[in-house]
C-alpha positions as CSV (number, residue, x, y, z in Angstrom):
1,M,5.7,-115.4,30.7
2,S,4.2,-114.6,27.5
3,A,2.9,-110.8,27.0
4,E,-0.8,-110.4,26.7
5,P,-2.0,-109.8,23.2
6,R,-3.3,-106.4,22.4
7,Q,-6.6,-106.3,20.6
8,A,-6.0,-105.0,16.7
9,A,-8.1,-104.6,13.8
10,T,-6.6,-104.9,10.2
11,V,-8.5,-104.2,6.9
12,L,-8.4,-105.9,3.4
13,L,-9.5,-103.2,1.2
14,L,-10.4,-104.4,-2.0
15,R,-11.3,-103.0,-5.5
16,N,-12.0,-104.3,-8.8
17,G,-8.9,-103.6,-11.0
18,V,-8.4,-104.4,-14.7
19,P,-6.4,-107.6,-13.8
20,G,-9.1,-108.8,-11.4
21,L,-9.7,-108.5,-7.6
22,E,-7.0,-106.2,-6.0
23,V,-6.0,-105.4,-2.5
24,Y,-4.4,-102.4,-1.1
25,L,-1.1,-103.2,0.6
26,L,1.5,-101.0,2.7
27,R,5.0,-101.7,2.8
28,R,5.9,-100.7,6.5
29,T,8.8,-98.6,7.0
30,R,12.0,-100.2,7.9
31,G,13.0,-99.7,11.6
32,M,9.2,-99.9,12.7
33,P,9.2,-101.7,16.1
34,F,6.8,-104.2,14.8
35,A,6.8,-105.7,11.1
36,G,9.2,-103.2,9.8
37,G,9.9,-103.7,6.2
38,M,7.1,-106.2,5.9
39,T,4.0,-105.8,3.5
40,A,0.8,-105.7,5.3
41,Y,-2.8,-104.4,5.3
42,P,-4.0,-101.0,7.0
43,G,-4.6,-101.6,10.4
44,G,-3.3,-101.1,14.2
45,G,-4.2,-101.5,17.6
46,V,-7.3,-100.6,19.5
47,D,-7.5,-97.1,20.8
48,P,-9.5,-96.8,24.2
49,R,-11.9,-94.2,22.5
50,D,-12.8,-96.8,20.0
51,G,-15.2,-98.0,22.4
52,D,-17.2,-94.8,22.5
53,V,-20.8,-95.5,22.9
54,E,-22.0,-92.4,21.4
55,T,-20.4,-93.2,18.1
56,A,-23.2,-93.1,15.3
57,W,-23.6,-96.6,13.9
58,A,-25.2,-97.9,10.7
59,G,-25.3,-101.5,10.0
60,P,-25.0,-104.6,11.9
61,S,-24.6,-103.8,15.7
62,P,-21.7,-104.6,17.9
63,A,-23.7,-107.5,19.5
64,E,-23.8,-109.1,16.1
65,W,-19.9,-108.4,15.6
66,A,-19.4,-109.8,19.1
67,H,-21.2,-113.0,18.0
68,A,-19.0,-113.2,14.8
69,F,-15.8,-112.7,16.4
70,G,-16.6,-114.5,19.8
71,C,-15.7,-111.6,22.0
72,D,-17.7,-109.3,24.3
73,E,-19.9,-106.2,22.8
74,R,-17.5,-103.5,23.9
75,T,-14.4,-105.4,22.3
76,A,-16.5,-105.7,19.1
77,R,-17.3,-102.0,19.2
78,E,-13.8,-101.2,19.7
79,L,-12.5,-103.4,16.8
80,V,-15.1,-102.1,14.3
81,C,-14.2,-98.6,15.2
82,A,-10.4,-99.6,15.0
83,A,-10.9,-101.0,11.6
84,V,-12.7,-97.7,10.3
85,R,-10.4,-95.4,12.0
86,E,-7.3,-97.0,10.9
87,T,-8.5,-97.2,7.2
88,F,-8.8,-93.6,7.2
89,E,-5.8,-92.9,9.1
90,E,-3.6,-95.2,6.7
91,A,-5.4,-95.0,3.4
92,G,-7.5,-91.9,3.6
93,V,-10.6,-94.1,2.9
94,L,-13.6,-93.4,5.3
95,L,-16.3,-96.3,5.9
96,A,-19.0,-94.0,6.7
97,G,-22.1,-92.5,5.5
98,T,-25.6,-91.3,6.3
99,A,-27.1,-92.7,9.5
100,D,-29.9,-94.2,7.6
101,G,-27.4,-96.3,5.8
102,G,-28.4,-95.0,2.3
103,D,-25.3,-93.3,1.2
104,V,-21.5,-93.7,1.7
105,V,-19.4,-90.4,1.9
106,P,-18.1,-90.0,-1.5
107,D,-14.9,-88.0,-1.2
108,V,-12.8,-87.5,1.8
109,S,-9.7,-86.1,0.2
110,G,-10.1,-82.4,0.9
111,E,-7.9,-80.1,3.1
112,D,-10.7,-80.1,5.7
113,W,-10.8,-83.7,5.9
114,E,-6.8,-84.0,5.9
115,V,-6.7,-81.6,9.1
116,Q,-9.1,-84.0,10.6
117,R,-7.1,-87.3,9.6
118,Q,-4.0,-85.6,11.2
119,A,-6.1,-84.8,14.3
120,L,-7.2,-88.5,14.6
121,L,-3.6,-89.4,14.3
122,A,-2.5,-87.3,16.9
123,R,-5.3,-88.6,19.1
124,E,-6.6,-85.1,19.4
125,L,-9.7,-86.3,18.0
126,S,-11.7,-89.4,18.5
127,L,-13.5,-91.1,15.4
128,A,-17.0,-90.5,17.4
129,E,-16.2,-86.9,17.3
130,L,-15.3,-86.7,13.7
131,L,-18.4,-88.4,12.7
132,A,-20.6,-86.3,14.8
133,D,-19.1,-83.1,13.3
134,R,-19.7,-84.4,9.9
135,G,-23.2,-85.6,10.9
136,L,-22.1,-89.2,9.5
137,A,-22.4,-92.7,10.9
138,L,-19.8,-95.7,10.9
139,R,-21.0,-98.1,8.3
140,S,-20.5,-101.5,9.8
141,D,-22.2,-103.1,6.8
142,L,-19.2,-101.9,4.6
143,L,-17.3,-104.5,6.5
144,R,-17.0,-108.2,6.7
145,P,-15.3,-110.7,9.2
146,F,-12.3,-112.4,7.5
147,A,-10.0,-113.8,9.8
148,H,-8.7,-113.9,13.4
149,W,-5.0,-114.4,14.2
150,I,-3.0,-114.3,17.5
151,T,0.8,-113.7,17.7
152,P,2.7,-116.8,19.3
153,P,3.2,-116.6,23.0
154,A,7.0,-116.3,22.5
155,E,6.9,-113.0,20.7
156,P,7.6,-110.1,22.8
157,R,5.0,-108.0,20.9
158,R,1.6,-109.8,20.7
159,Y,-1.6,-109.0,19.0
160,D,-5.1,-110.5,18.9
161,T,-5.9,-109.4,15.4
162,K,-9.4,-109.5,13.8
163,F,-9.3,-109.1,9.9
164,F,-11.9,-107.4,7.9
165,A,-12.8,-107.2,4.4
166,A,-14.1,-104.0,2.8
167,A,-14.8,-102.4,-0.7
168,L,-13.2,-99.2,-1.7
169,P,-16.4,-97.0,-1.6
170,V,-17.3,-95.5,-4.8
171,G,-15.8,-92.1,-5.1
172,Q,-13.1,-92.5,-2.7
173,E,-9.3,-93.2,-3.6
174,A,-7.0,-94.8,-1.4
175,R,-3.9,-92.3,-0.9
176,H,-0.5,-92.8,0.4
177,V,-0.9,-90.9,3.5
178,T,0.6,-93.0,6.4
179,G,3.9,-92.1,7.8
180,E,4.2,-95.8,8.7
181,A,4.8,-96.9,5.1
182,D,7.3,-96.1,2.3
183,E,5.2,-97.7,-0.3
184,V,1.5,-98.3,-1.2
185,S,0.2,-100.5,-3.9
186,W,-2.9,-102.2,-5.4
187,L,-1.9,-105.7,-6.1
188,T,-3.9,-108.7,-7.1
189,P,-3.4,-111.3,-4.5
190,P,-1.4,-113.7,-7.0
191,A,0.7,-110.9,-7.9
192,A,1.6,-110.0,-4.3
193,L,2.0,-113.7,-3.5
194,A,4.6,-114.0,-6.5
195,E,6.6,-111.1,-5.3
196,M,6.7,-112.5,-1.8
197,A,7.8,-116.0,-2.9
198,A,10.5,-114.2,-5.3
199,G,11.7,-112.8,-1.8
200,T,11.2,-109.1,-3.0
201,R,8.1,-108.6,-0.7
202,P,8.5,-110.0,2.6
203,M,5.2,-110.3,4.7
204,L,4.2,-112.0,8.0
205,P,2.2,-115.4,7.9
206,P,-1.1,-114.0,8.5
207,T,-0.8,-111.7,5.4
208,I,0.4,-114.5,3.1
209,H,-2.4,-117.0,4.3
210,T,-5.2,-114.3,3.8
211,L,-4.0,-113.4,0.5
212,G,-4.2,-117.0,-0.5
213,Q,-7.6,-117.1,0.8
214,L,-8.4,-114.0,-1.3
215,E,-7.2,-115.8,-4.4
216,P,-10.4,-117.7,-5.6
217,F,-12.6,-114.7,-5.5
218,A,-13.1,-113.2,-9.1
219,D,-14.3,-109.7,-7.8
220,V,-15.1,-107.7,-4.9
221,A,-18.8,-108.9,-4.8
222,A,-17.4,-112.6,-4.5
223,A,-15.1,-111.7,-1.8
224,L,-17.7,-109.9,0.5
225,A,-20.2,-112.7,-0.2
226,G,-17.5,-115.2,0.7
227,S,-16.3,-113.8,3.8
228,P,-15.3,-115.3,6.2
229,P,-13.8,-117.9,3.7
230,E,-13.6,-120.4,6.6
231,P,-15.3,-120.7,10.0
232,L,-13.7,-118.0,12.2
233,H,-11.3,-119.4,14.8
234,P,-8.2,-117.9,16.2
235,I,-5.2,-119.1,14.2
236,C,-1.9,-119.0,16.6
237,P,0.9,-120.4,14.6
238,W,4.2,-121.8,15.5
239,F,7.6,-121.9,14.0
240,A,9.5,-124.9,12.6
241,D,13.0,-124.9,11.3
242,E,13.9,-127.5,9.0
243,P,16.6,-128.5,6.6
244,D,14.7,-126.8,3.7
245,G,13.9,-123.5,5.5
246,R,11.7,-121.8,8.2
247,W,8.1,-122.6,8.3
248,A,5.1,-121.1,10.0
249,V,2.8,-124.0,10.9
250,L,-0.8,-123.4,11.4
251,P,-3.2,-125.5,13.9
252,D,-4.7,-127.2,10.9
253,G,-1.3,-128.4,9.7
254,T,-1.1,-125.8,7.0
255,R,2.5,-124.8,6.3
256,I,3.9,-121.3,5.2
257,R,7.4,-120.9,4.0
258,I,9.1,-117.8,5.5
259,V,11.2,-116.9,2.5
260,V,12.7,-113.7,4.1
261,P,13.7,-113.6,7.9
262,L,11.2,-112.2,10.0
263,P,12.1,-108.9,11.9
264,S,13.4,-109.9,15.3
């Protein structure tokens, strides 16, 4: 019997760097129960309180996100909140601002913010409570739907993951604050994929594929305007062992070579 997939949100945090469009990547600590040693984006499973209806909200409504992702409104609310919460927890970047949608909070690196980030991590504070305390609203207009992946049925840990794209807000810096990663970096998609192909930066198939989808975009504005890069449909890969190695095969026939063995 296959495990029921858990709802999860992942964020492709983007900025314009000197070499071009860059994405924020974490190398997950070896020994993590899921994807240890793998390079991934900030993200994680939905927390029950991510569905809090009192969360102050500016931008496209949960109903609009539900339509984009083909899910119910509560799940959509949970996913958008999880995307914002996980980005703050794992990268120290908060996609929030004034309730009228006019401003994004410029700097969230002070000690008072760090106390609240730690409380979020410990689940002593919900995102709704943090925003209410600061007089802020979640800014769903800073996010774009990007992709939808579901872990194959054979895997013991399964996730139904919605991928979002978001620009690094002006005035904020992504910081290495997560205990789940031993390295963080801003890389262009081609540079990250070159390291993956060389075997020095192992990644799961969704990360490889979404980096490839980012490659054609010249800058953040183009990436956000072009999201999602293809019609949003759930992608559930299967694996093929062939004489030339192991491949992840997507429903449309796309094949992704697994350079480094995936963690069991």
